[in-house]
C-alpha positions, 0 to 999 in steps of 0.5 A, spaced: 355 523 066 359 518 061 364 514 064 368 509 060 374 504 063 380 504 059 383 497 061 390 501 064 391 498 071 397 497 075 399 496 082 400 502 087 403 503 094 399 500 100 397 494 095 392 497 091 390 496 084 389 502 080 385 503 074 383 508 069 377 511 067 374 516 062 369 521 065 366 526 060 373 525 056 377 526 062 382 521 065 381 519 072 384 514 076 381 509 081 383 504 085 381 498 089 384 496 096 387 489 098 382 488 103 376 489 098 380 484 094 381 479 099 374 480 102 370 480 096 373 477 091 377 471 094 384 474 093 389 470 097 396 473 096 400 480 096 404 479 089 403 483 083 401 477 079 395 475 085 393 482 085 392 483 078 389 476 077 384 477 082 382 484 079 382 482 072 377 476 074 373 481 078 373 487 073 366 487 072 364 488 079 369 493 081 368 497 075 360 497 077 362 500 084 367 505 081 362 507 076 357 508 082 362 512 086 364 516 080 356 518 079 356 520 086 362 524 087 361 528 080 367 524 077 373 525 082 378 520 083 375 514 087 379 509 092 374 503 093 375 500 100 371 493 102 365 497 104 364 500 097 362 492 095 355 489 097 
């Protein structure tokens, strides 16, 4: 399965950062929760700026986790939670 991340991202309801992946040429939206950003990446705020800053600083690890889940679920949308990070 060919998975690439586009760099598009935005804040969505429930304080999640959504980001786009391409799975075998098909757009798939993924997201990471506020709890995961707080628990694993040192996020300390709920503003859009804080969330996006934490996401950008942790993008590699977040995309690696999303890639694992996408490989496992056949390329369906992913909602990463704190338990998805080791």
